[in-house]
C-alpha positions in Angstrom: -24.8 -9.4 -3.9 -22.6 -11.5 -6.7 -21.7 -8.8 -8.4 -19.8 -6.6 -5.6 -18.1 -10.0 -4.3 -17.1 -10.1 -8.6 -15.5 -6.3 -8.1 -14.3 -6.4 -4.8 -12.7 -9.8 -5.6 -9.9 -8.4 -7.9 -8.9 -5.6 -5.8 -8.3 -8.2 -2.3 -6.4 -10.2 -4.8 -4.2 -7.7 -5.3 -3.9 -6.4 -2.2 -3.0 -10.0 -0.8 -0.2 -10.5 -3.4 1.2 -6.9 -2.8 0.9 -7.9 1.0 2.6 -11.1 0.4 5.5 -9.6 -1.9 6.2 -7.1 0.9 6.3 -10.4 3.7 9.0 -11.5 1.4 11.0 -8.7 1.9 13.2 -9.4 5.5 13.5 -5.7 6.9 10.6 -6.6 8.5 11.9 -9.5 10.6 15.1 -7.4 11.1 13.2 -4.5 12.9 11.2 -6.7 14.8 14.3 -8.4 15.6 16.1 -5.7 16.5 13.1 -4.1 18.6 12.7 -7.3 20.3 16.0 -7.6 21.6 17.1 -4.1 21.9 14.3 -3.5 24.7 15.2 -6.4 27.0 18.8 -5.7 26.6 19.4 -2.0 26.9 15.7 -1.2 28.6 14.6 -3.7 30.7 17.6 -5.7 31.6 19.3 -2.2 32.9 16.1 -0.8 34.2 14.9 -3.8 36.4 18.5 -3.7 38.5 17.2 0.1 39.7 13.7 -1.2 41.1 14.4 -0.6 44.7 12.0 -3.7 46.1 14.0 -6.4 44.1 17.0 -8.0 45.6 20.1 -8.7 42.9 19.5 -12.3 43.4 15.8 -11.7 42.1 16.9 -9.5 39.6 19.3 -12.2 38.6 16.6 -15.4 38.6 14.0 -13.3 36.6 17.0 -12.1 34.0 17.5 -15.9 33.6 14.7 -16.9 32.6 13.9 -13.4 30.5 17.1 -14.8 28.5 16.3 -18.0 28.0 12.8 -16.7 26.7 14.4 -13.7 24.6 17.2 -16.6 22.8 14.6 -19.2 22.1 12.7 -16.4 20.3 16.1 -15.3 18.6 16.6 -18.7 17.3 13.0 -18.3 15.8 13.9 -14.9 14.3 16.9 -16.3 12.8 15.4 -19.2 10.9 13.1 -17.0 9.5 15.3 -14.6 8.6 17.4 -17.5 6.8 14.6 -18.4 4.9 13.1 -14.7 4.6 16.8 -14.4 2.4 16.7 -17.1 0.7 13.4 -16.6 -0.8 13.5 -12.7 -1.1 16.0 -13.4 -3.9 19.0 -11.7 -2.4 21.0 -14.0 -1.4 24.2 -12.3 -2.5 24.0 -8.9 -1.1 22.6 -10.5 2.7 24.3 -13.2 3.0 27.7 -12.0 5.1 25.5 -10.0 7.1 23.2 -12.7 7.9 25.6 -15.0 8.8 27.7 -12.7 11.1 23.9 -12.4 13.1 23.6 -16.3 12.9 27.6 -16.5 14.3 26.7 -14.3 17.0 23.2 -16.3 17.7 25.0 -19.2 17.8 27.9 -18.0 20.2 25.8 -16.6 22.7 22.9 -19.7 22.9 25.6 -22.3 22.9 28.8 -20.7 25.2 27.6 -17.0 26.7 23.8 -17.8 27.6 25.0 -21.4 29.5 28.1 -19.5 31.2 26.4 -16.3 32.0 23.3 -18.5 33.3 25.6 -20.3 36.0 27.2 -17.6 36.8 23.9 -15.8 38.1 22.2 -19.2 39.5 25.6 -19.3 42.1 24.6 -16.0 42.7 21.1 -16.5 43.8 22.7 -19.8 45.6 24.7 -17.0 47.8 27.9 -17.6 45.9 29.9 -15.0 44.3 31.7 -16.1 41.4 35.0 -14.8 40.0 35.6 -12.1 37.7 34.1 -13.4 34.1 34.2 -11.8 31.1 31.6 -13.7 29.6 29.3 -10.6 30.3 31.4 -8.3 28.5 32.0 -10.3 25.7 27.9 -10.6 25.6 27.0 -7.4 25.8 28.9 -6.4 23.4 27.8 -9.1 20.9 24.4 -7.8 21.4 25.0 -4.7 20.2 27.1 -6.0 17.2 24.0 -7.8 16.6 21.7 -5.1 16.6 23.7 -3.0 14.7 23.9 -6.0 11.7 20.3 -6.5 12.3 19.8 -2.7 11.7 22.3 -2.5 8.5 20.6 -5.9 6.9 17.2 -4.6 7.4 17.8 -0.9 5.5 20.1 -2.6 2.8 17.4 -5.2 2.2 14.8 -1.9 2.1 16.9 -0.5 -0.5 17.7 -3.6 -2.8 14.1 -4.1 -2.7 12.6 -1.2 -3.7 11.3 -1.2 -7.2 13.6 1.8 -8.2 16.9 -0.5 -7.3 15.5 -3.2 -8.6 15.4 -1.6 -12.3 19.1 -1.1 -11.6 21.3 -2.6 -14.0 
């Protein structure tokens, strides 16, 4: 048994080191964030409004809660992304798209989500607020953020491959 452990330990250590190295690549987080955000924004939200037994008010109220939770998860993802980009050693190559994602996330969290949440609450309360560009602005920024996450993920994969790291 002791000899068996000694034979396995170098393989386990090698596997764990390789796994940790792969986790340093921000690509995985970009793709998880993309999937999480696209699933809510592009699938769940529109489908919810087609359910025949859900009223508009209930759908808006649920949407408020879902987007508040998504926003919290996205803030965590943003912090992790910035950390991973820094420790990956590819800050120069990934900083601009990551800062763009950060600016979009901050605008959505600090400005657009509170405005949209307030509008949804008014509708739930039986009022009909006037026209607003907030929803369209949020949607455009969300699509841009999704595109930036894909770009950053694929860019990160291309610059983190062993072949790419050997190039001058």
